[in-house]
C-alpha positions as CSV (number, residue, x, y, z in Angstrom):
1,M,-24.4,10.0,-15.1
2,K,-21.9,10.7,-12.7
3,H,-21.4,9.8,-8.5
4,E,-19.7,12.4,-6.8
5,A,-18.6,10.7,-3.7
6,P,-17.8,13.3,-0.2
7,P,-14.4,13.0,1.2
8,S,-14.2,10.2,3.8
9,S,-13.9,12.9,6.7
10,A,-17.6,13.8,6.1
11,I,-18.9,9.7,7.2
12,P,-21.1,10.6,10.0
13,S,-20.0,8.1,12.6
14,A,-22.8,5.8,14.7
15,H,-22.6,2.6,16.3
16,G,-21.7,-0.5,14.1
17,F,-21.2,-0.2,10.5
18,S,-22.7,3.5,8.9
19,P,-24.0,4.3,7.2
20,G,-23.4,0.4,7.0
21,F,-22.5,-2.6,4.8
22,A,-26.1,-4.0,5.2
23,A,-27.5,-0.4,3.5
24,L,-25.4,-1.1,0.7
25,G,-27.8,-4.8,-0.7
26,L,-24.9,-6.9,0.1
27,E,-26.4,-10.5,1.5
28,A,-25.7,-11.7,4.6
29,R,-22.9,-13.7,4.2
30,L,-21.1,-11.5,3.1
31,L,-22.2,-9.7,5.9
32,A,-20.8,-11.9,8.0
33,T,-18.1,-12.1,6.5
34,L,-17.1,-8.3,6.4
35,D,-18.1,-8.7,10.6
36,Q,-15.7,-11.5,11.0
37,L,-13.2,-9.6,9.4
38,G,-14.2,-6.6,11.3
39,Y,-15.0,-4.5,8.9
40,E,-16.9,-1.2,10.6
41,E,-17.6,0.9,7.6
42,P,-18.0,1.3,3.9
43,T,-15.4,3.6,2.5
44,P,-16.3,6.6,0.0
45,I,-15.8,3.8,-3.2
46,Q,-17.5,1.2,-1.9
47,R,-20.6,3.4,-0.6
48,E,-20.9,4.3,-4.2
49,A,-19.8,1.6,-6.2
50,I,-21.3,-1.3,-4.6
51,P,-24.8,-0.4,-5.1
52,P,-24.9,0.1,-9.1
53,L,-22.4,-2.8,-9.6
54,L,-24.8,-5.1,-7.3
55,A,-27.3,-3.3,-10.1
56,G,-25.7,-5.0,-12.9
57,K,-24.7,-1.5,-14.5
58,D,-21.3,-1.4,-15.8
59,V,-19.0,1.4,-13.5
60,L,-16.1,3.6,-13.9
61,G,-14.9,4.8,-10.9
62,Q,-11.6,7.0,-10.0
63,A,-10.0,6.3,-6.6
64,A,-6.6,6.4,-5.1
65,T,-5.1,3.5,-4.4
66,G,-5.5,2.2,-0.7
67,T,-9.2,3.8,-1.0
68,G,-11.3,0.2,-0.5
69,K,-11.5,-0.1,-4.4
70,T,-10.5,-4.2,-4.3
71,A,-14.1,-4.5,-2.1
72,A,-15.6,-2.4,-4.1
73,F,-15.3,-4.9,-6.8
74,T,-15.1,-7.6,-5.5
75,L,-18.3,-7.6,-3.4
76,P,-20.8,-7.2,-5.4
77,L,-19.0,-9.3,-8.0
78,L,-19.4,-12.5,-5.5
79,Q,-23.1,-11.3,-4.7
80,R,-23.8,-11.3,-8.6
81,L,-22.2,-14.5,-9.1
82,A,-23.9,-16.8,-6.2
83,Q,-27.0,-16.0,-7.6
84,G,-27.3,-18.1,-10.1
85,A,-25.6,-21.0,-11.6
86,N,-22.6,-20.0,-13.9
87,A,-20.2,-21.6,-16.4
88,R,-16.9,-21.0,-15.4
89,P,-14.7,-18.6,-15.3
90,A,-17.5,-16.4,-14.7
91,A,-15.3,-13.5,-14.1
92,L,-12.0,-11.8,-14.6
93,I,-9.9,-9.1,-13.1
94,L,-7.3,-7.5,-15.0
95,V,-4.3,-6.2,-12.9
96,P,-1.1,-4.8,-13.6
97,T,1.3,-6.2,-11.5
98,R,1.9,-9.7,-10.0
99,E,2.1,-8.3,-6.2
100,L,-1.2,-6.7,-7.0
101,A,-2.5,-9.9,-8.4
102,V,-1.9,-11.7,-5.3
103,Q,-3.4,-9.6,-3.3
104,V,-6.9,-9.1,-5.7
105,G,-6.9,-12.9,-5.2
106,E,-6.3,-13.6,-1.8
107,A,-9.0,-10.9,-1.3
108,V,-11.3,-12.9,-3.2
109,Q,-10.7,-16.1,-1.2
110,R,-11.1,-14.0,1.8
111,Y,-14.2,-12.4,1.2
112,G,-15.7,-15.5,-0.5
113,K,-15.4,-17.8,1.8
114,E,-18.6,-18.2,2.6
115,L,-19.7,-18.7,-0.6
116,R,-17.1,-21.0,-1.5
117,T,-16.2,-18.8,-4.4
118,S,-12.8,-20.6,-6.0
119,V,-10.4,-18.5,-7.6
120,V,-6.8,-19.0,-9.5
121,T,-4.5,-16.2,-9.7
122,I,-2.4,-16.1,-12.9
123,Y,0.4,-13.7,-13.8
124,G,4.1,-14.3,-15.4
125,G,7.2,-15.4,-13.9
126,Q,5.3,-18.8,-13.0
127,A,5.1,-22.0,-14.6
128,F,2.2,-22.4,-16.9
129,G,1.1,-26.0,-16.1
130,P,0.0,-25.0,-12.4
131,Q,-1.6,-22.4,-13.8
132,F,-3.3,-24.7,-16.7
133,Q,-4.3,-27.4,-14.2
134,A,-6.0,-24.8,-12.0
135,L,-7.9,-23.5,-15.0
136,K,-9.0,-27.0,-16.3
137,R,-10.8,-28.4,-12.7
138,G,-12.6,-24.7,-13.2
139,V,-13.1,-21.7,-11.2
140,D,-15.1,-19.2,-10.7
141,V,-13.0,-15.9,-10.7
142,V,-9.4,-15.5,-12.4
143,V,-7.2,-13.0,-11.6
144,A,-4.3,-12.1,-14.0
145,T,-2.0,-9.9,-15.1
146,P,-2.9,-8.8,-18.8
147,G,0.4,-10.6,-20.7
148,R,-0.2,-13.9,-18.9
149,A,-3.7,-14.3,-19.6
150,L,-3.4,-13.3,-23.0
151,D,-0.9,-16.1,-23.1
152,H,-3.4,-18.6,-22.0
153,I,-5.9,-17.1,-24.3
154,R,-3.1,-17.7,-27.2
155,R,-3.1,-21.2,-25.7
156,Q,-6.5,-21.7,-25.6
157,T,-5.9,-22.4,-22.1
158,L,-8.3,-19.3,-20.7
159,K,-11.5,-19.2,-22.6
160,L,-13.9,-16.2,-21.8
161,A,-16.9,-16.8,-23.4
162,Q,-19.3,-17.3,-20.7
163,V,-17.7,-14.4,-18.4
164,R,-20.2,-12.3,-16.6
165,V,-18.0,-9.8,-15.2
166,V,-14.7,-8.2,-15.9
167,V,-12.9,-5.7,-13.7
168,L,-9.9,-3.7,-14.7
169,D,-7.9,-2.7,-12.0
170,E,-5.6,0.2,-11.5
171,A,-6.0,1.0,-15.3
172,D,-3.9,4.3,-15.5
173,E,-1.1,1.9,-14.7
174,M,-1.8,-0.9,-16.9
175,L,-1.6,2.2,-19.9
176,D,1.7,3.3,-18.5
177,M,2.7,-0.4,-18.9
178,G,2.0,-0.6,-22.5
179,F,-0.5,-2.7,-22.1
180,A,-3.6,-1.1,-24.2
181,D,-3.3,-3.0,-26.9
182,D,-3.2,-6.2,-24.8
183,L,-6.7,-5.4,-22.5
184,D,-8.1,-4.9,-26.3
185,A,-7.2,-8.0,-27.9
186,I,-8.8,-9.5,-24.4
187,L,-11.9,-7.6,-23.6
188,E,-12.7,-9.0,-27.7
189,Q,-12.9,-12.6,-26.4
190,T,-15.5,-12.1,-23.9
191,P,-19.2,-11.4,-24.3
192,A,-21.0,-8.1,-25.1
193,T,-23.8,-8.7,-22.4
194,K,-21.0,-8.7,-19.9
195,Q,-21.0,-6.1,-17.0
196,T,-17.1,-4.1,-16.8
197,A,-15.9,-2.3,-14.2
198,L,-13.2,0.2,-14.7
199,F,-10.6,1.8,-11.6
200,S,-8.1,3.7,-12.4
201,A,-6.2,6.6,-9.7
202,T,-6.3,9.1,-13.0
203,M,-9.0,9.7,-15.5
204,P,-6.4,10.9,-18.7
205,P,-8.2,11.0,-22.5
206,R,-6.7,7.5,-23.0
207,I,-8.6,5.8,-20.2
208,K,-11.5,7.8,-21.1
209,S,-11.1,6.1,-24.7
210,I,-10.8,2.6,-23.6
211,A,-14.1,3.0,-21.2
212,H,-15.9,4.4,-24.1
213,R,-14.7,1.2,-26.0
214,H,-15.6,-1.4,-23.4
215,L,-18.5,0.2,-21.3
216,T,-21.5,0.9,-21.8
217,H,-23.4,3.5,-20.5
218,P,-21.5,3.2,-17.1
219,V,-22.4,5.2,-13.7
220,E,-19.1,7.0,-13.5
221,I,-17.9,7.6,-9.9
222,S,-15.0,10.1,-8.4
223,I,-14.1,10.4,-4.6
224,A,-14.2,14.1,-3.8
225,K,-10.5,14.9,-2.1
226,E,-10.8,17.7,0.9
227,P,-7.6,20.0,0.1
228,V,-5.0,19.3,2.7
229,K,-2.7,23.0,2.4
230,A,0.6,22.9,2.9
231,G,1.8,23.5,6.3
232,T,-1.3,22.0,8.0
233,A,0.1,18.6,8.9
234,P,1.6,19.1,12.6
235,R,5.1,19.7,12.8
236,V,6.1,16.1,14.0
237,Q,9.0,14.2,13.0
238,Q,7.0,11.4,10.6
239,T,9.3,8.0,9.8
240,A,8.0,5.2,7.9
241,Y,9.5,1.9,8.2
242,V,9.0,-0.5,4.6
243,V,8.1,-4.3,5.6
244,A,6.8,-7.6,3.6
245,K,3.2,-8.3,5.1
246,P,3.8,-11.0,6.8
247,Y,6.6,-9.0,9.4
248,R,4.4,-6.2,9.9
249,G,3.2,-7.3,13.5
250,A,7.1,-7.9,14.4
251,A,8.0,-4.9,13.2
252,L,5.3,-2.7,14.8
253,A,6.7,-4.9,18.1
254,R,10.1,-3.7,17.5
255,V,9.5,-0.2,16.6
256,L,8.0,0.6,19.5
257,D,10.3,-1.7,21.7
258,M,12.9,1.1,20.5
259,A,10.6,3.9,21.2
260,G,9.6,3.2,24.4
261,P,6.5,5.6,24.1
262,K,4.7,6.6,27.4
263,S,1.3,7.4,25.7
264,A,0.8,6.0,22.1
265,L,-2.1,5.8,19.7
266,V,-2.1,2.5,17.1
267,F,-4.3,2.9,13.9
268,C,-5.6,-0.3,12.7
269,R,-8.0,-0.7,9.7
270,T,-10.4,-3.3,11.1
271,R,-11.8,-4.6,14.7
272,V,-9.9,-8.0,14.4
273,E,-6.6,-6.3,13.5
274,V,-7.3,-3.8,16.7
275,D,-8.0,-7.4,18.7
276,E,-5.0,-9.2,17.2
277,V,-2.1,-6.3,17.4
278,T,-3.3,-5.5,21.6
279,V,-3.2,-9.2,22.3
280,M,0.3,-9.0,20.3
281,L,1.8,-6.1,22.2
282,N,0.5,-7.2,25.6
283,G,2.1,-10.7,25.0
284,R,5.8,-8.4,24.8
285,G,5.3,-6.8,27.9
286,H,3.2,-4.0,26.8
287,R,-0.1,-2.2,28.6
288,A,-1.8,-2.0,25.6
289,E,-6.1,-2.0,25.1
290,A,-8.1,-1.9,22.3
291,I,-10.9,0.2,21.3
292,H,-13.4,0.0,18.3
293,G,-16.9,0.0,16.8
294,G,-17.7,-3.6,18.4
295,M,-17.3,-2.3,21.7
296,S,-19.7,-1.3,24.4
297,Q,-20.1,2.4,26.0
298,P,-19.2,0.9,29.3
299,Q,-16.2,-0.9,27.8
300,R,-15.1,2.2,25.7
301,D,-15.2,4.1,29.0
302,R,-13.6,1.8,30.5
303,V,-10.6,2.0,28.3
304,M,-10.5,5.3,27.6
305,Q,-9.7,6.0,31.7
306,A,-7.1,3.8,31.9
307,F,-5.4,5.6,28.9
308,R,-6.3,9.4,30.5
309,T,-4.7,8.1,33.6
310,G,-1.7,6.5,32.7
311,Q,-1.9,2.9,33.3
312,T,-2.5,2.1,29.6
313,E,0.1,2.9,27.3
314,L,-0.5,1.6,24.3
315,L,-4.5,2.7,22.5
316,V,-5.1,0.6,19.7
317,A,-8.0,1.8,17.9
318,T,-9.5,1.6,14.7
319,D,-10.6,5.4,12.5
320,V,-14.1,5.0,13.7
321,A,-13.5,4.5,16.8
322,A,-11.1,7.3,17.7
323,R,-13.5,9.7,16.2
324,G,-14.7,12.4,18.9
325,L,-13.2,10.7,21.6
326,D,-11.3,13.1,23.8
327,I,-8.1,11.6,23.7
328,P,-5.0,13.5,25.4
329,S,-1.8,14.3,23.4
330,V,-0.1,11.5,22.9
331,S,3.8,11.1,22.7
332,H,2.9,9.0,18.9
333,V,0.9,8.0,16.5
334,I,1.7,4.7,14.5
335,N,-0.5,3.8,11.6
336,F,-0.1,0.0,11.4
337,D,-2.0,0.1,8.5
338,L,-1.5,3.2,5.6
339,P,-4.8,5.4,5.6
340,S,-6.3,5.6,2.4
341,S,-6.0,9.2,2.1
342,A,-4.0,12.4,3.1
343,E,-7.0,13.9,4.9
344,V,-7.0,10.6,7.2
345,Y,-3.4,10.3,7.6
346,V,-3.5,14.2,8.6
347,H,-6.0,13.9,11.0
348,R,-5.1,11.0,12.3
349,I,-1.0,12.5,13.3
350,G,-2.5,15.5,14.7
351,R,-3.3,13.5,17.7
352,T,0.5,14.0,18.5
353,G,2.7,17.3,18.9
354,R,0.1,19.3,20.0
355,A,0.7,22.4,22.1
356,G,4.5,22.8,21.0
357,R,5.4,19.6,22.3
358,E,7.5,17.3,20.5
359,G,5.7,14.5,18.3
360,A,6.5,11.8,16.4
361,A,4.3,10.0,13.7
362,I,5.3,6.2,12.7
363,T,3.9,3.9,10.0
364,I,4.1,0.8,8.9
365,L,4.5,0.4,5.5
366,D,3.9,-2.3,3.0
367,P,6.3,-1.9,0.1
368,R,2.9,-1.6,-2.6
369,E,1.8,1.2,-0.5
370,E,5.3,4.0,-1.4
371,R,3.6,5.4,-4.3
372,L,0.7,6.6,-1.8
373,L,3.2,7.6,0.5
374,R,4.2,9.8,-1.9
375,S,0.9,11.3,-2.7
376,I,0.9,12.2,0.6
377,E,4.0,13.8,1.1
378,Q,3.0,15.6,-2.3
379,I,-0.1,16.8,-0.8
380,T,0.4,17.6,2.8
381,K,4.3,19.4,1.3
382,A,5.5,17.1,4.7
383,K,9.1,14.9,4.7
384,V,8.4,11.2,5.3
385,T,11.6,9.7,6.3
386,V,11.5,5.9,5.5
387,A,13.8,3.9,7.4
388,P,15.0,0.6,7.7
389,V,13.2,-1.3,10.5
390,P,15.4,-1.7,13.4
391,S,17.8,-5.0,13.6
392,V,18.1,-7.5,16.5
393,A,21.6,-5.9,17.5
394,D,19.9,-1.9,17.5
395,L,17.2,-3.4,20.1
396,L,19.9,-5.0,22.1
397,A,22.0,-1.6,22.5
398,K,18.6,0.2,23.1
399,R,17.6,-1.7,26.0
400,L,21.1,-1.8,27.7
401,E,20.8,1.9,27.2
402,R,17.7,1.9,28.9
403,T,19.2,0.0,31.4
404,R,22.3,2.1,32.7
405,A,19.9,5.3,32.7
406,A,17.8,3.0,35.0
407,V,20.2,2.2,37.2
408,Q,21.9,6.3,37.2
409,E,18.5,7.2,37.9
410,A,18.4,4.9,40.8
411,M,22.2,5.8,42.2
412,Q,20.7,9.6,42.5
413,A,17.7,8.7,44.1
414,D,17.6,9.5,48.7
415,D,15.9,5.9,49.1
416,I,18.5,3.4,48.5
417,G,20.3,3.7,51.8
418,E,19.2,0.2,53.2
419,F,20.5,-1.5,50.0
420,R,23.8,-0.1,50.2
421,G,24.7,-2.9,53.6
422,V,23.9,-5.3,51.6
423,A,26.0,-4.0,48.1
424,E,28.9,-3.4,50.8
425,A,28.8,-7.2,52.4
426,L,28.6,-8.8,48.7
427,A,31.4,-6.2,47.3
428,A,33.6,-7.5,50.1
429,S,33.3,-10.9,49.0
430,S,33.0,-10.3,45.3
431,D,34.7,-8.2,42.2
432,P,32.9,-4.7,42.4
433,F,32.4,-4.4,38.7
434,T,31.0,-8.2,38.8
435,L,28.6,-7.4,41.6
436,A,27.4,-4.2,39.1
437,A,27.3,-6.1,36.5
438,A,25.0,-9.0,37.9
439,A,22.9,-6.1,39.5
440,M,22.4,-4.7,36.0
441,K,22.0,-7.9,34.6
442,L,18.6,-8.2,37.2
443,V,17.2,-5.1,35.5
444,F,17.8,-5.8,32.1
445,Q,15.6,-8.9,32.8
446,S,13.2,-6.9,34.3
447,Q,13.1,-4.6,31.5
448,G,12.3,-8.1,29.1
449,G,15.7,-7.4,28.0
450,D,16.2,-11.6,27.6
451,R,13.3,-11.6,25.2
452,V,14.4,-13.8,22.0
453,E,14.2,-11.9,18.9
454,E,13.4,-12.6,15.1
455,D,15.3,-11.3,12.5
456,I,13.1,-9.2,10.4
457,P,14.2,-9.3,6.3
458,A,15.1,-6.1,4.9
459,V,13.1,-4.6,1.7
460,P,14.4,-2.8,-0.9
461,V,13.1,1.0,-0.8
462,R,12.2,2.4,-3.8
463,R,12.6,6.2,-3.5
464,P,13.2,8.9,-6.1
465,E,16.7,7.8,-7.4
466,P,18.1,6.8,-11.0
467,Y,15.2,4.6,-12.8
468,R,15.9,2.0,-15.1
469,S,13.7,-0.3,-16.7
470,M,14.5,-3.4,-18.8
471,Q,12.1,-3.1,-21.6
472,R,13.8,-3.5,-24.9
473,P,12.0,-3.3,-28.0
474,G,8.5,-5.6,-29.0
475,G,8.8,-5.2,-24.8
476,R,6.6,-3.4,-22.3
477,A,8.0,-0.2,-20.0
478,G,8.5,-1.7,-16.4
479,D,7.1,-5.1,-17.8
480,R,6.7,-6.3,-14.5
481,D,3.9,-9.0,-15.7
482,R,6.8,-10.7,-18.2
483,G,9.0,-11.0,-14.8
484,A,11.6,-7.3,-16.1
485,P,12.6,-6.1,-13.2
486,S,12.1,-2.4,-12.5
487,R,13.3,-1.8,-9.9
488,P,16.4,0.7,-9.2
489,G,19.9,-1.1,-9.8
490,N,18.4,-3.8,-11.3
491,R,19.6,-3.6,-14.8
492,P,22.8,-5.7,-16.0
493,S,25.9,-3.6,-16.6
494,Q,27.2,-3.3,-20.1
495,G,30.5,-1.1,-20.5
496,R,30.9,1.5,-18.4
497,P,29.8,0.2,-14.9
498,G,26.2,1.8,-14.3
499,R,25.7,2.9,-17.7
500,V,24.3,0.5,-20.6
501,G,24.8,1.4,-24.5
502,P,22.0,1.2,-26.5
503,M,21.1,-2.2,-28.4
504,A,21.4,-2.1,-32.2
505,G,18.8,-0.1,-34.3
506,M,18.4,2.4,-31.4
507,T,19.9,5.4,-30.1
508,R,19.1,7.5,-26.6
509,I,17.6,10.5,-26.5
510,Y,17.8,12.9,-24.2
511,I,14.8,14.1,-22.4
512,G,15.5,17.1,-19.6
513,A,13.3,16.5,-17.0
514,G,14.1,13.8,-14.3
515,W,13.1,12.6,-10.6
516,S,13.4,16.2,-9.5
517,A,10.7,17.2,-11.8
518,G,8.2,14.0,-10.9
519,I,9.0,12.1,-14.1
520,T,7.7,8.7,-13.9
521,P,8.5,6.2,-17.1
522,G,4.5,6.4,-17.4
523,D,4.6,10.3,-18.2
524,L,7.5,9.4,-20.9
525,V,5.9,6.4,-22.3
526,G,2.7,8.0,-22.1
527,A,4.0,11.2,-23.8
528,I,6.0,9.5,-26.8
529,A,2.9,6.9,-27.5
530,N,0.4,10.1,-27.2
531,E,2.5,12.9,-28.7
532,A,4.5,11.4,-31.3
533,R,1.7,8.5,-32.2
534,I,4.3,6.3,-31.6
535,N,3.4,3.0,-30.6
536,S,5.1,1.8,-26.7
537,K,6.0,-1.6,-27.4
538,A,8.4,-0.1,-29.8
539,L,10.4,2.1,-27.4
540,G,13.7,0.6,-25.4
541,G,15.3,1.1,-21.9
542,I,14.5,3.7,-20.0
543,E,16.7,5.6,-17.7
544,I,15.2,8.6,-14.9
545,L,17.5,10.7,-13.1
546,D,17.8,13.3,-10.8
547,R,17.5,16.4,-13.5
548,F,17.0,14.6,-16.8
549,S,16.1,11.4,-18.4
550,L,16.9,9.0,-21.2
551,V,14.9,6.7,-23.6
552,E,16.1,4.3,-25.8
553,V,13.6,4.9,-29.4
554,P,14.4,3.6,-32.9
555,D,17.2,5.2,-34.7
556,A,14.6,6.1,-37.4
557,M,12.1,7.3,-35.5
558,A,14.1,9.7,-33.2
559,S,14.0,12.9,-35.2
560,K,10.5,13.1,-35.0
561,I,10.5,12.3,-31.5
562,I,13.1,14.8,-30.8
563,D,10.4,17.4,-32.6
564,V,7.2,16.7,-31.4
565,L,8.4,16.3,-28.0
566,G,10.6,19.7,-28.1
567,R,7.1,21.3,-29.2
568,A,4.9,19.5,-26.5
569,R,4.5,19.7,-22.5
570,I,5.7,16.9,-20.0
571,K,4.2,17.5,-16.8
572,G,3.1,20.4,-17.7
573,Q,6.2,21.9,-18.9
574,K,8.4,22.5,-21.7
575,V,11.6,20.4,-21.5
576,V,14.9,20.2,-23.7
577,V,14.8,16.9,-25.8
578,R,17.7,16.5,-28.2
579,L,19.9,13.1,-29.3
580,F,22.0,12.2,-25.7
581,R,25.4,12.2,-26.4
582,E,28.4,10.7,-23.9
């Protein structure tokens, strides 16, 4: 049974939830929580996945990161657990990375607040003691990375005999990281009668293989994507600022203070977020108004009138509220949350840069969303510049420049005659430069220039630069679960700077494609494992540069791998494969 949901742009709009979380069969306590959190309507994956999951059916879902998958499996999971007494743990959610584990664990707590659902998050890099104590006390839901979950199972500190629901999230990434054997080993410890949901951004044969082994007559869901033609994205300057979650609000305020827009549209994901951002911006001296689905029509009309007439410079809105509104062309569109799809992104930034005017689109980006941003770039064929958040010094310089410009503009006006006498009297008894500096200080302060600003920590930007993995024989490629760094530059240097020699018993093979061809570590691991029939755990370090890649393989397997890969295609292209000679 296969369901295909329409693209998000096809969702009809209406007051409140549309078509509504209530229509999906969620119980009152969950609906109240969603209302408190400000969720306005289900995303396509939520509309398609929640009903069969509530009915107890297995689900095989294909949807990209950022499309609302977490709520799609968490909400029905919580409702099913609340419908009867459960042995603990009653649910297991497996995710590829510690970052996603923390995010999903927080979501379970947030959505399950009214149901008093307990959750523990376990992943590598943490001490076993606190995890063991939490499991010993008993929890309803365990969110785990595969490596650490298997460690607990082997120590008998995690027992899955009573688990009713299992979720595999970002399954393709877990397989790319070499967790296929671990997943099989973990799932073998769960009851055959459990409900299983598997979500993946892609659906290659290896995902279907694991689904065939562990899912029973699953409902298949694929979120249809509305194609975005190259060049359809508006010709506006597009910039993204990567910032850690606790500093997103400060980063938004900093970016707006630097840009100084006269008419900007700020997009948020939920009603609650809209209200919080509006209060924060007004507290910083901006003129901001909120608009979302929880407002009455007279309220919406008043807000729109203020925005159109320039009484309000910032309109903070949800996507639902912005649909169908006659919003004039704005100078800036700011994504406080990266939208869930390229179609929504293009629709948002299409509000600026109209009728030949210049426009700017700015995105406040969570580090985990960089992959989704790259996907949007590929689909829209439009470049998004990733830049560091402006520093306090940058903001001070911008404020001083605005003060200078304001004073210079006032000097050219015709209506300053009445102030000239005052200036001449003050200049007669004081230094003219001191007088000018004092006047500029007052202008600076009136513009909020003396407001104390906090430092916003820089977040490393992961761009397509040389990739280095710490994975070694017996490990997993990019095994972030075990604490192995996977970002550029994290690999320790041995021998020549920036170059690491292969370990004993290993040799490097050269593959004639790199970042410029869209090659990722998962592509290389998958190609070698699938084509050469070699366990990914046997592979060593992976290094991806712009035009070629290097992979460490066991000496005894090098010839076979070179022969097989030389006849295969990687990312649809034939590549040169040979031994690497420095």
